Residue, then its C-alpha position, 0 to 999 in steps of 0.5 A: m326138036m325142042n319146042s321153044a314157045y311158052d305154053e301155059s301147060d309149062a306151069a302145070l301142077d299136079t296138086a295131088v302130089i303135094e296133098d300126098i306129101r301133106a298126108l304123109g306129114g299129117d298132124d305130126d309134121p304139118a310144115l312138111v309141105e312148106r319145107l319141101v316146097r321152099m327147098f325145091l324152089q331154092e334148089a330149082r333156082a340153082h339148077v336153072e343157074e347151072l343149066g344157064a351157065a352150061a348153055r352159055s358155055r355150049e356144054a351139052d353134058g352140063v345142060a343135060k345134067a342140070a336138066h336131069r336134076l331139075h326134072g327129078s326135083s320137079g316131080f317131087v312137088g308135082a310140077i309136071g309141066l316143068q318136068a316135061i320141058c326138062a325131060d326134053v332138054e335133057l334128051q336133046a342135050g344128052q344127044g349133043n343137040l343144043a339147038g333151041v336150048d336158050d329158048q327152052l331155058q326161057r320157058i323153064e324160067h317162065a314156068l318156075d316164075t309162074l309156079t313159085p307163088r302157086l306152090l307157096a300158096i298151096a304149101g301154106r294152106a292148111g290141110 
């Protein structure tokens, strides 16, 4: 069953993931983290739009696919709370269950709104 109540853990962030990316870019590419975070945020909003459209159309397969894409991209920036919500949505929608999907979409949007300034601040910070 999908949990519909927003929790602060929905916006949990594993900053070690971003620090690993920063180390990967090193002195050769100090802007790597910022580029990846901005790309993630742009793609995440598109995935949320897809998920919302599929949810409004009650298309379980579309919900599952959009949740899967957002789940994957969330992992690349350490957005583990968002990743967990998406995993739940993907699992339930993959089984044809859309009960609570509207509440889950609100949780996803809230988590992304909370994560955006945090990710941008971390991305802009020098290593």
